[in-house]
C-alpha positions, 0 to 999 in steps of 0.5 A: 687102730682106733681104740676106745679103752674101757676100764675104771680102777688103777689096775687098768692104768698100766694098760692104758699108758701102754696103749697111749704110748703105742706108735701103732694105735690111737686111743681116741676115747676112754669108757669108764664108770661114772664119777663115784663118791669117795673120801670123808666128804663123799664128793664125786671123783673121777675114776683113775682111768678117767683122770689119766685120760683127761691128762692126755686130752682123751675124750671120756665116756661115762655111761651108767649102762653100756647099752645106753642109746646116747653112748652107743651113738657116740661110740659108732660116731668115733668109728672105733676099730677095737675096744680093749677092756681092763677091769671096766666093771660094767656089763656089756650088752650085745648092742655094745659088743657089735659096735667096734669093727674088731670087737672088745678084747678083755685082759683078764687076770687068770689063766682061762678057763680058770677063775672066770668072774670078778675076783680071779686073783683073790680066788687064786690065792684063797685056793692055794694056786702056785701059778696064775697069770693073765689072758687076753680074749674076745668078749662074748655074751657068756661070762669070760668064755670067749676065745683066747688070744694069748697068756702070760704066767706069774708065780704066786709067792708065799707072802703074796696078797691079792694087792701085790699079785694084782700089781705085778699082773697089771704090769705084765698084762699091759704088755700082753694086751698091747702085743695082742692088739698088735697081732690083731691089727696085722692079722698074725694072731688068731683067738683059740676057743677055751677048753671045756675042762678046767672051768672055775668061777671067781665071784666077788668076795664080799665083806661077810666072806672076809670075816676070818674063820679062826675055827678053820686050819691055819693054812686057810686063815692065812690064805683068806687074809691074804686074798682079802688084802687090801680089798675087801679087807679081812676082819674079826670081831673083838669086844663087839667091835670090828677089827681089820686083820692084816696078813699073818705068819704061821707059828708052828712052834708056838704053844697051842691056843683055842681058835680065836684065843689071843696070847701076847708077849713083848714081841709077838701076838698069837691067835689060835686056829684049828691047827695051831697058832698064827702070828698077827702082823698089823691090825686096824681097830674100828675108827682108828689107824693101822698099827702093829699087832703089838701096839694094838695089844698093849693099847687094849690091855688084853685079858685071858677072856679076850677072843677074836671071833 
């Protein structure tokens, strides 16, 4: 099949590589978000998907909106059979959905109909799921509600962050997406409607959402921090400055501490929650590098009045 692959971040790269390497499909174009400013100089840089496409001599389309007439005209001219999508990050109007002969097929990182939306992996960790996965489905106008072609499952490990879990899912999902397109091409795969029961939504987690609520139970604190690692990054306020907080470890045998209170020894830094202390792992003070919690505590010279809030 002639494919136009739509994706933007590095999460999409395993899928794009799998389709470029496929002997059954021809990736004739890539659709990605426009170049974005990054780094200290805020210079414009192409997306990871655009960079990989350019390395392989594949045409890159960067519409500001997927309904732009010039973009749609070019997509029609390419005579695309199907558009596989992985973390594209742009709304697809019906005018775009109607262009490829076999539609747009999305790789979504949840077991649909659970966790429809922008942040399925983060919400799976935040809500304590033990099993998640990825699903391929036909894109329709309603958010992540199209019929499903196939799924793959993945166990959520105790210490998983959204970053480590998404990395595994992006690799297993790449195989699922390639197999889905194979099945669509040869007519052996039929999409099945999603069940009406079990629908849940996973809206984007904002920086404000990522503030650590030390007055919550330790289990929730642990899940929130892991869900927000690496993005958008869990944080707390310390001496009126923002401090990024890495994953913590439960410390059930530690002495009780008030929520947000800090206790440091030579080897550990503990913080109180509503149900007991947790041990800090890594900390990144505002404007400084990531460091161990012990190094941070020694540098700031903690007092009895200091709190994380």
